[in-house]
Backbone as ProteinMPNN parsed JSONL, in Angstrom:
{"seq_chain_A": "MSKSLISLAVTAFILGGCSLIPDYKQPEAPVAAQYPQGPAYSPVEGAKMAAAEQGWRHFFNDPALQQLIQTALLNNRDLRVAALNIDAYRAQYRIQRSDLFPAVSATGSGSRQRVPGDQSQTGQPGITSSYSATLGVSSYELDLFGRVRSLSEQALETYFASEEARRSTQIS", "coords_chain_A": {"N_chain_A": [[-28.315, 24.22, -23.463], [-28.577, 21.211, -21.888], [-27.765, 19.895, -24.24], [-24.8, 20.201, -24.373], [-23.949, 19.371, -21.728], [-24.672, 16.782, -22.01], [-22.888, 15.779, -24.1], [-20.839, 16.479, -23.01], [-20.493, 14.433, -20.958], [-20.449, 12.346, -22.413], [-18.002, 12.602, -23.473], [-16.419, 12.678, -21.671], [-16.42, 9.734, -20.955], [-15.785, 8.51, -23.167], [-13.224, 9.394, -22.827], [-12.33, 7.846, -20.808], [-12.047, 5.375, -21.147], [-9.703, 5.258, -22.547], [-7.078, 3.816, -21.501], [-3.722, 3.929, -20.637], [-2.164, 1.7, -19.685], [-0.41, -0.986, -20.313], [-1.858, -4.182, -21.451], [-0.807, -7.023, -19.234], [0.851, -9.746, -20.023], [1.842, -12.713, -19.153], [5.186, -14.19, -18.934], [6.22, -16.93, -20.216], [7.611, -19.728, -18.294], [11.01, -21.075, -18.238], [11.17, -23.893, -17.855], [11.005, -27.735, -18.039], [8.525, -29.483, -19.238], [7.508, -31.696, -17.83], [8.493, -33.693, -15.03], [12.04, -34.777, -14.216], [12.699, -38.235, -14.754], [13.469, -41.476, -13.145], [15.673, -43.459, -11.125], [17.324, -41.766, -9.47], [15.4, -39.789, -8.812], [13.269, -40.473, -7.435], [11.045, -40.517, -4.751], [12.04, -39.76, -1.203], [11.95, -42.564, 1.257], [9.696, -42.644, 3.559], [9.549, -39.945, 3.72], [7.904, -37.232, 4.457], [7.419, -34.639, 3.689], [8.899, -32.278, 1.091], [12.316, -31.129, 1.568], [12.637, -28.386, 0.879], [10.3, -27.573, 1.656], [10.005, -27.932, 4.66], [10.654, -25.936, 7.512], [13.228, -24.189, 8.931], [13.912, -25.132, 11.286], [12.82, -27.644, 11.588], [14.253, -28.979, 9.999], [17.014, -29.29, 10.732], [18.0, -30.853, 13.126], [19.87, -30.651, 15.132], [19.839, -29.31, 18.512], [22.167, -27.373, 19.298], [23.07, -26.41, 16.673], [20.473, -25.399, 15.854], [20.341, -23.323, 17.787], [22.35, -21.428, 16.999], [21.773, -20.872, 14.31], [19.727, -19.514, 14.994], [20.205, -17.386, 16.527], [22.223, -16.44, 14.501], [19.946, -15.372, 12.752], [18.755, -13.545, 14.484], [20.655, -11.594, 14.801], [21.198, -10.085, 12.171], [22.322, -7.998, 9.887], [21.558, -7.206, 7.169], [19.134, -8.652, 7.335], [17.614, -6.747, 9.189], [17.744, -4.556, 7.774], [16.266, -5.025, 5.309], [13.83, -5.807, 6.692], [13.392, -3.065, 7.333], [12.723, -1.766, 4.805], [10.875, -3.123, 4.191], [8.704, -1.979, 5.783], [8.838, 0.57, 4.98], [8.161, 0.55, 2.243], [5.542, -0.59, 2.389], [4.474, 1.893, 3.929], [4.815, 3.84, 1.315], [3.125, 2.566, -0.42], [0.494, 2.842, 1.044], [0.536, 5.909, 0.764], [0.502, 6.161, -1.865], [-1.717, 4.863, -2.533], [-3.582, 6.291, -1.452], [-4.18, 8.683, -2.973], [-6.074, 7.809, -4.841], [-8.408, 8.593, -3.938], [-10.636, 11.292, -2.946], [-9.216, 14.345, -1.145], [-10.634, 15.36, 1.496], [-11.36, 18.34, 3.345], [-12.2, 19.537, 6.548], [-13.281, 22.131, 8.762], [-13.78, 24.135, 11.601], [-14.811, 26.171, 13.893], [-15.577, 28.89, 16.763], [-16.39, 31.458, 18.544], [-16.889, 33.458, 21.566], [-17.808, 36.315, 22.773], [-17.9, 39.116, 25.339], [-18.99, 42.155, 25.602], [-18.528, 45.233, 27.198], [-20.571, 47.913, 28.427], [-20.084, 50.26, 27.924], [-18.583, 50.304, 25.303], [-20.665, 49.041, 23.4], [-22.896, 49.709, 20.667], [-25.823, 50.241, 21.71], [-25.385, 50.783, 24.509], [-25.773, 48.943, 26.594], [-24.438, 46.132, 28.193], [-23.062, 43.305, 26.685], [-23.172, 39.932, 25.39], [-21.592, 38.456, 22.488], [-21.745, 35.827, 19.95], [-20.084, 33.804, 18.059], [-19.881, 31.415, 15.038], [-18.813, 29.196, 12.798], [-18.263, 26.952, 10.22], [-16.564, 25.066, 7.729], [-16.386, 22.985, 4.626], [-14.629, 20.892, 2.613], [-13.209, 19.536, -0.436], [-10.176, 19.275, -0.959], [-8.306, 18.104, -2.995], [-8.318, 15.969, -6.222], [-7.717, 13.942, -8.312], [-8.987, 13.546, -11.385], [-9.126, 10.112, -12.75], [-8.529, 9.456, -15.702], [-6.859, 8.386, -17.679], [-5.879, 6.202, -16.34], [-3.514, 6.569, -14.535], [-2.979, 7.219, -12.166], [-4.069, 4.756, -10.802], [-2.266, 2.938, -11.92], [0.203, 3.672, -10.819], [-0.404, 3.319, -8.165], [-0.69, 0.554, -8.352], [1.808, -0.246, -8.907], [3.265, 0.694, -6.615], [2.139, -1.177, -4.911], [3.267, -3.757, -6.057], [6.057, -3.474, -5.729], [5.982, -3.206, -2.758], [5.316, -6.053, -2.722], [7.462, -7.335, -3.698], [9.81, -6.284, -2.145], [8.858, -7.787, 0.315], [9.435, -10.399, -0.568], [12.086, -10.14, -0.912], [12.946, -9.989, 1.638], [12.35, -12.386, 2.148], [14.034, -13.893, 0.597], [16.627, -12.942, 1.628], [16.648, -14.03, 4.037], [16.679, -16.459, 3.768], [19.201, -17.015, 2.604]], "CA_chain_A": [[-27.68, 23.56, -21.879], [-28.538, 20.248, -21.497], [-26.958, 19.223, -24.839], [-23.657, 20.642, -23.814], [-23.828, 18.585, -20.486], [-24.586, 15.397, -22.9], [-21.898, 15.966, -24.732], [-19.395, 16.541, -22.17], [-20.522, 13.356, -20.059], [-19.893, 11.221, -23.248], [-16.76, 12.858, -23.828], [-15.653, 12.173, -20.423], [-16.944, 8.361, -20.78], [-14.813, 7.886, -24.14], [-11.687, 9.351, -22.556], [-11.906, 6.938, -19.855], [-11.753, 4.17, -21.877], [-8.253, 5.671, -23.194], [-6.326, 3.898, -20.462], [-2.417, 3.808, -21.193], [-1.655, 0.935, -19.112], [-0.704, -2.02, -21.1], [-2.144, -5.34, -20.933], [0.298, -7.833, -18.872], [0.972, -11.129, -20.332], [2.997, -13.266, -18.2], [6.137, -14.879, -20.155], [6.318, -18.652, -19.997], [8.834, -20.086, -17.43], [11.859, -21.684, -19.037], [11.325, -25.119, -17.196], [10.499, -28.487, -18.695], [6.97, -29.433, -19.036], [7.422, -32.834, -16.93], [9.666, -33.931, -13.686], [12.768, -35.702, -14.822], [12.312, -39.64, -14.502], [14.522, -42.335, -12.987], [15.987, -43.862, -10.016], [17.659, -40.757, -8.126], [14.704, -38.751, -8.686], [12.22, -41.252, -6.896], [11.037, -39.835, -3.583], [12.808, -41.054, -0.369], [11.114, -43.686, 1.983], [9.37, -42.053, 4.903], [9.752, -38.414, 3.852], [6.614, -36.541, 4.26], [7.39, -33.325, 2.507], [10.215, -31.744, 0.64], [13.376, -30.353, 2.329], [12.321, -26.663, 0.655], [8.973, -27.217, 2.202], [10.048, -27.599, 5.561], [11.231, -24.733, 7.953], [14.927, -24.936, 9.15], [13.962, -25.44, 12.731], [12.486, -29.234, 11.606], [15.161, -29.575, 8.893], [17.888, -29.315, 11.259], [17.678, -31.626, 14.394], [20.635, -30.563, 16.438], [19.752, -28.285, 19.312], [23.408, -26.5, 19.015], [22.78, -25.838, 15.421], [19.191, -24.447, 16.137], [20.671, -21.813, 18.558], [23.552, -20.795, 16.064], [21.222, -20.324, 13.049], [18.595, -18.364, 15.428], [21.232, -16.223, 16.937], [22.589, -15.474, 13.112], [19.052, -14.213, 12.413], [18.435, -12.151, 15.048], [21.904, -10.553, 14.887], [21.454, -10.406, 10.776], [22.142, -6.433, 9.734], [20.793, -7.367, 6.306], [17.568, -9.027, 7.603], [16.994, -5.585, 9.649], [17.666, -3.335, 6.689], [15.34, -5.851, 4.751], [12.641, -5.433, 7.361], [12.892, -1.745, 7.25], [12.497, -1.402, 3.658], [9.286, -3.609, 3.775], [7.841, -0.715, 6.342], [8.873, 1.934, 4.213], [7.644, 0.115, 0.9], [4.101, -0.75, 2.847], [4.177, 3.54, 3.979], [4.68, 4.349, 0.201], [2.054, 2.128, -0.952], [-0.582, 3.68, 1.312], [0.237, 7.062, 0.51], [0.071, 6.211, -3.391], [-2.853, 4.513, -2.765], [-4.55, 7.642, -0.767], [-4.306, 9.571, -4.183], [-7.012, 7.292, -5.591], [-9.694, 9.077, -3.159], [-10.43, 12.61, -3.028], [-8.796, 14.722, 0.208], [-11.641, 16.315, 1.991], [-10.874, 18.822, 4.751], [-13.191, 20.334, 7.28], [-12.833, 22.86, 10.001], [-14.918, 24.334, 12.766], [-14.733, 27.198, 15.227], [-16.39, 29.208, 17.295], [-15.904, 32.485, 19.517], [-17.755, 33.972, 22.395], [-17.076, 37.798, 23.327], [-18.313, 39.905, 26.174], [-18.798, 43.481, 25.328], [-18.912, 46.018, 28.113], [-21.468, 48.77, 28.016], [-19.733, 51.844, 27.282], [-18.458, 49.831, 23.743], [-21.667, 48.749, 22.826], [-23.8, 50.742, 20.049], [-26.8, 50.183, 22.469], [-25.022, 51.269, 25.616], [-25.876, 47.933, 27.293], [-23.605, 45.333, 28.23], [-23.679, 42.115, 26.073], [-22.372, 38.681, 24.572], [-21.86, 38.014, 20.994], [-21.207, 34.592, 19.78], [-19.914, 33.593, 16.404], [-19.654, 30.281, 14.74], [-18.332, 29.118, 11.36], [-18.048, 25.571, 9.642], [-16.247, 24.511, 6.288], [-16.334, 21.423, 4.42], [-14.403, 20.919, 1.132], [-12.589, 18.832, -1.116], [-9.143, 20.047, -1.207], [-7.644, 17.985, -4.222], [-8.52, 15.057, -6.365], [-7.56, 14.229, -9.508], [-9.629, 12.072, -12.009], [-8.213, 9.065, -13.203], [-9.061, 9.078, -16.73], [-6.056, 7.371, -18.345], [-5.115, 4.996, -15.473], [-2.157, 6.662, -14.47], [-3.117, 7.079, -10.685], [-4.343, 3.33, -10.224], [-1.258, 2.469, -12.502], [0.919, 3.987, -9.953], [-0.461, 2.372, -6.862], [-0.396, -1.042, -8.415], [3.411, -0.455, -8.795], [3.91, 0.529, -5.59], [1.928, -2.649, -4.421], [4.169, -4.861, -6.294], [7.115, -3.099, -5.04], [5.79, -3.52, -1.549], [5.442, -7.315, -2.546], [9.181, -7.503, -3.87], [10.364, -6.114, -0.764], [8.799, -9.136, 1.303], [10.059, -11.482, -1.03], [13.678, -9.972, -0.858], [13.374, -10.394, 2.946], [12.715, -14.231, 2.726], [15.591, -14.364, 0.307], [17.96, -12.657, 2.775], [16.768, -15.205, 5.467], [17.323, -18.074, 3.275], [20.99, -16.984, 1.863]], "C_chain_A": [[-27.421, 22.205, -21.898], [-27.773, 19.398, -22.59], [-25.27, 19.013, -24.904], [-23.202, 19.668, -22.785], [-23.926, 16.913, -21.248], [-23.407, 14.87, -23.324], [-20.507, 16.076, -23.862], [-19.036, 15.37, -21.064], [-20.021, 12.634, -21.444], [-18.702, 11.664, -23.789], [-15.765, 12.323, -22.415], [-15.298, 10.411, -20.323], [-15.985, 7.572, -21.771], [-13.275, 7.906, -23.451], [-11.319, 8.529, -21.519], [-11.907, 5.475, -19.962], [-10.388, 4.09, -22.525], [-7.249, 5.34, -21.895], [-4.969, 3.447, -21.305], [-1.685, 2.82, -20.624], [-1.602, -0.727, -20.083], [-1.059, -3.143, -20.678], [-1.137, -6.528, -20.363], [0.011, -9.076, -19.377], [2.224, -11.593, -19.809], [4.054, -14.435, -19.187], [5.932, -16.391, -19.242], [7.661, -18.843, -18.982], [9.311, -21.071, -18.404], [12.411, -23.134, -18.025], [10.943, -26.336, -18.052], [8.882, -28.767, -18.406], [6.43, -30.863, -17.782], [8.79, -32.794, -15.865], [10.564, -34.893, -14.505], [12.263, -37.214, -14.208], [13.548, -40.552, -14.111], [14.763, -42.573, -11.287], [16.064, -42.632, -8.515], [16.602, -39.639, -8.166], [13.299, -39.074, -7.984], [12.029, -40.519, -5.502], [11.568, -40.641, -2.339], [11.611, -41.585, 0.645], [10.967, -42.964, 2.885], [9.233, -40.49, 4.959], [8.371, -37.759, 3.547], [6.336, -35.673, 3.505], [8.652, -33.129, 2.102], [10.858, -30.91, 1.404], [13.02, -28.893, 1.984], [11.008, -26.619, 1.405], [8.973, -27.059, 3.781], [10.795, -26.221, 6.369], [12.376, -25.509, 8.54], [14.835, -25.401, 10.528], [13.535, -27.535, 12.85], [13.556, -29.885, 10.79], [16.398, -29.865, 9.529], [17.61, -29.549, 12.555], [18.674, -31.072, 15.426], [20.406, -29.142, 17.077], [20.739, -26.999, 19.069], [22.814, -25.708, 17.702], [21.705, -24.918, 15.178], [19.416, -23.036, 16.584], [21.51, -21.017, 17.833], [22.771, -20.079, 14.983], [20.309, -19.208, 13.748], [19.455, -17.263, 15.701], [21.573, -15.38, 15.69], [21.286, -14.424, 12.65], [18.751, -13.175, 12.953], [19.397, -10.997, 14.848], [22.036, -9.842, 13.236], [21.411, -8.883, 10.33], [21.173, -6.381, 8.236], [19.049, -7.764, 6.254], [16.812, -7.654, 8.09], [16.489, -4.693, 8.446], [16.457, -3.976, 5.956], [13.804, -5.502, 5.407], [12.293, -3.817, 7.118], [12.412, -1.298, 5.926], [11.115, -1.943, 3.677], [8.474, -2.432, 4.721], [7.802, 0.339, 5.638], [8.244, 1.669, 2.775], [6.202, 0.163, 1.196], [3.605, 0.969, 2.933], [3.779, 3.972, 2.334], [3.36, 3.709, -0.475], [0.726, 2.85, -0.34], [-0.615, 4.949, 1.162], [-0.065, 7.245, -1.144], [-0.857, 5.729, -3.493], [-4.19, 6.011, -2.335], [-4.813, 8.584, -2.038], [-5.388, 8.986, -5.121], [-8.363, 7.782, -5.064], [-9.193, 10.44, -2.969], [-9.896, 12.878, -1.392], [-9.859, 15.672, 0.449], [-11.064, 16.76, 3.579], [-12.572, 19.423, 5.413], [-12.557, 21.118, 8.629], [-14.132, 23.546, 10.502], [-14.439, 25.338, 13.637], [-15.702, 28.176, 15.312], [-15.796, 30.238, 18.488], [-17.052, 32.956, 20.15], [-17.271, 35.544, 22.898], [-17.925, 38.547, 24.455], [-18.198, 41.193, 25.688], [-19.123, 44.408, 26.371], [-19.998, 47.165, 27.563], [-21.141, 50.054, 27.344], [-19.234, 51.658, 25.723], [-19.296, 49.428, 22.948], [-22.32, 49.788, 21.958], [-25.024, 51.03, 20.756], [-26.635, 50.647, 23.93], [-25.284, 50.123, 26.686], [-24.987, 46.929, 27.152], [-24.187, 43.95, 27.322], [-22.746, 41.1, 25.699], [-22.654, 38.421, 23.666], [-21.051, 36.788, 20.755], [-21.069, 34.656, 18.12], [-19.156, 32.223, 16.136], [-19.598, 30.136, 13.218], [-17.831, 27.68, 11.317], [-17.533, 25.402, 8.26], [-16.019, 22.988, 6.053], [-16.017, 21.65, 3.022], [-13.372, 19.94, 0.703], [-11.329, 19.632, -1.711], [-8.312, 19.956, -2.612], [-8.271, 16.552, -4.665], [-8.288, 15.101, -7.737], [-8.305, 12.788, -10.328], [-8.808, 11.128, -12.644], [-8.533, 8.47, -14.819], [-8.398, 8.208, -17.973], [-5.374, 6.126, -17.492], [-3.928, 5.3, -14.889], [-2.36, 6.482, -12.75], [-3.282, 5.582, -10.23], [-2.735, 2.658, -10.908], [0.122, 2.432, -11.398], [0.849, 3.417, -8.32], [-0.545, 0.683, -6.879], [1.078, -1.195, -8.205], [3.927, -0.318, -7.606], [3.366, -0.727, -4.771], [3.052, -3.679, -4.941], [5.451, -4.502, -5.836], [7.194, -3.45, -3.8], [5.925, -5.352, -1.446], [6.902, -7.994, -2.758], [9.642, -7.445, -2.711], [10.323, -7.15, 0.241], [9.238, -10.243, 0.829], [12.069, -11.297, -0.989], [13.62, -10.34, 0.593], [13.488, -11.626, 3.178], [13.921, -14.808, 2.014], [16.572, -14.15, 1.019], [17.905, -13.686, 3.559], [17.609, -16.507, 4.873], [18.713, -18.062, 2.826], [21.515, -16.688, 3.322]], "O_chain_A": [[-26.251, 21.825, -21.922], [-27.186, 18.376, -22.233], [-24.646, 18.038, -25.324], [-22.102, 19.138, -22.941], [-23.168, 16.013, -20.888], [-22.948, 13.768, -23.025], [-19.368, 15.744, -24.193], [-17.972, 15.217, -20.465], [-18.829, 12.345, -21.342], [-18.313, 10.983, -24.738], [-14.683, 11.739, -22.365], [-14.298, 9.903, -19.816], [-15.485, 6.47, -21.541], [-12.431, 7.011, -23.439], [-10.128, 8.407, -21.236], [-11.796, 4.623, -19.081], [-9.956, 3.035, -22.988], [-6.684, 6.253, -21.293], [-5.01, 2.796, -22.349], [-0.489, 2.844, -20.911], [-2.585, -1.393, -20.406], [-0.717, -3.408, -19.526], [-0.563, -7.064, -21.31], [-1.117, -9.526, -19.176], [3.34, -11.089, -19.935], [3.633, -15.299, -19.956], [5.622, -16.698, -18.091], [8.607, -18.057, -19.016], [8.617, -21.74, -19.169], [13.544, -23.378, -17.61], [10.41, -25.916, -19.078], [8.22, -28.292, -17.483], [5.386, -30.957, -17.136], [9.783, -32.068, -15.927], [10.087, -35.68, -15.322], [11.489, -37.259, -13.251], [14.6, -40.386, -14.728], [14.15, -41.976, -10.401], [15.503, -42.516, -7.425], [16.868, -38.584, -7.592], [12.376, -38.262, -7.915], [13.009, -39.868, -5.141], [11.587, -41.872, -2.317], [10.517, -41.03, 0.743], [11.994, -42.426, 3.297], [8.895, -39.863, 5.963], [7.851, -37.813, 2.433], [5.368, -35.642, 2.746], [9.561, -33.736, 2.668], [10.259, -29.987, 1.956], [13.132, -28.121, 2.936], [10.648, -25.504, 1.783], [8.185, -26.271, 4.304], [11.518, -25.512, 5.667], [12.575, -26.717, 8.668], [15.758, -26.109, 10.932], [13.815, -28.362, 13.718], [13.777, -31.095, 10.832], [17.039, -30.747, 8.957], [17.046, -28.683, 13.224], [18.292, -31.036, 16.595], [20.646, -28.077, 16.507], [20.334, -25.884, 18.741], [22.228, -24.626, 17.734], [21.812, -23.892, 14.506], [18.984, -21.981, 16.119], [21.414, -19.806, 18.033], [22.991, -18.898, 14.715], [20.136, -18.124, 13.191], [19.36, -16.228, 15.043], [21.402, -14.165, 15.587], [21.371, -13.24, 12.324], [18.504, -12.097, 12.414], [19.108, -9.804, 14.751], [22.977, -9.065, 13.071], [20.269, -8.433, 10.421], [20.197, -5.634, 8.166], [18.13, -7.385, 5.528], [15.707, -7.348, 7.641], [15.365, -4.263, 8.189], [15.462, -3.257, 6.052], [12.853, -5.045, 4.773], [11.184, -3.397, 6.789], [11.618, -0.358, 5.955], [10.208, -1.26, 3.202], [7.467, -1.996, 4.163], [6.807, 1.063, 5.622], [7.82, 2.655, 2.172], [5.502, 0.842, 0.444], [2.661, 1.392, 2.266], [2.647, 4.375, 2.067], [2.592, 4.471, -1.062], [-0.059, 3.397, -1.114], [-1.721, 5.452, 1.366], [-0.689, 8.189, -1.628], [-1.338, 5.902, -4.613], [-5.231, 6.413, -2.856], [-5.83, 9.273, -1.963], [-5.633, 9.608, -6.155], [-9.39, 7.444, -5.654], [-8.03, 10.828, -2.859], [-10.03, 12.023, -0.517], [-10.016, 16.668, -0.256], [-10.607, 16.103, 4.514], [-13.65, 19.617, 4.852], [-11.599, 20.759, 9.313], [-15.237, 23.522, 9.96], [-13.349, 25.058, 14.135], [-16.512, 28.443, 14.424], [-14.889, 29.887, 19.242], [-18.135, 32.953, 19.564], [-16.172, 35.645, 23.442], [-19.097, 38.363, 24.126], [-17.068, 41.413, 25.253], [-20.346, 44.412, 26.512], [-20.221, 47.267, 26.357], [-21.752, 50.688, 26.483], [-19.382, 52.584, 24.925], [-18.98, 49.349, 21.761], [-22.346, 50.899, 22.488], [-25.461, 52.151, 20.495], [-27.654, 50.896, 24.575], [-24.94, 50.463, 27.818], [-24.631, 46.7, 25.996], [-25.366, 43.604, 27.254], [-21.545, 41.371, 25.682], [-23.821, 38.079, 23.476], [-19.916, 36.64, 21.209], [-21.691, 35.292, 17.269], [-18.136, 31.877, 16.732], [-20.255, 30.865, 12.475], [-17.103, 27.225, 12.199], [-18.419, 25.722, 7.467], [-15.653, 22.098, 6.821], [-16.715, 22.327, 2.267], [-12.633, 19.515, 1.592], [-11.379, 20.417, -2.659], [-7.818, 20.885, -3.25], [-8.742, 15.864, -3.759], [-8.572, 16.105, -8.391], [-8.245, 11.587, -10.067], [-7.716, 11.498, -13.075], [-8.732, 7.282, -15.076], [-8.972, 7.596, -18.874], [-4.551, 5.314, -17.913], [-3.177, 4.35, -14.667], [-1.812, 5.531, -12.192], [-2.605, 5.214, -9.269], [-2.147, 1.848, -10.191], [0.856, 1.463, -11.203], [1.774, 3.18, -7.543], [-0.5, -0.142, -5.967], [1.563, -2.07, -7.487], [4.915, -0.983, -7.293], [4.142, -1.275, -3.988], [3.66, -4.365, -4.119], [6.075, -5.497, -5.465], [8.237, -3.985, -3.424], [6.433, -5.936, -0.489], [7.355, -8.95, -2.129], [9.927, -8.491, -2.129], [11.289, -7.478, 0.929], [9.484, -11.161, 1.611], [12.961, -12.145, -1.032], [14.451, -11.218, 0.826], [14.261, -12.15, 3.98], [14.638, -15.732, 2.398], [17.445, -15.007, 1.155], [18.926, -14.308, 3.85], [18.575, -17.183, 5.226], [19.328, -19.12, 2.692], [22.721, -16.547, 3.527]]}, "name": "protein", "num_of_chains": 1, "seq": "MSKSLISLAVTAFILGGCSLIPDYKQPEAPVAAQYPQGPAYSPVEGAKMAAAEQGWRHFFNDPALQQLIQTALLNNRDLRVAALNIDAYRAQYRIQRSDLFPAVSATGSGSRQRVPGDQSQTGQPGITSSYSATLGVSSYELDLFGRVRSLSEQALETYFASEEARRSTQIS"}
């Protein structure tokens, strides 16, 4: 009996190492190793930070232009759609992540009943009480090959991509 349990545990341990998820290797970016040199690339006198690092409110000093940009951002339908997509992908990630854990269910009930004397077996009126409680694991998938974890990571990366898509939409 114990020999079969040990062999079952060893088999489960070995199968747990058989992940089907490939190791990700980030490709090299197709950019130059050094920044270009020359007078055109020298920093501007008095500039504290690059224009790309500044917010649009600091970059544009005209109050009328700032108000126009603010109105455009508030009424932009593409930004609203991007924000709704972020909420949807965040919810999808939470749902997918919940598959990593077992689903536990618990129920409890109780009843109390008064029995008249003419219907009881003893001929005396009485009160009967009944209680029950159950606890169980309704579903769980052992992630031996990493499928569930991979799906959870994919949902997380999709959520991150939707965040960046919103930023890209705001910039454009």
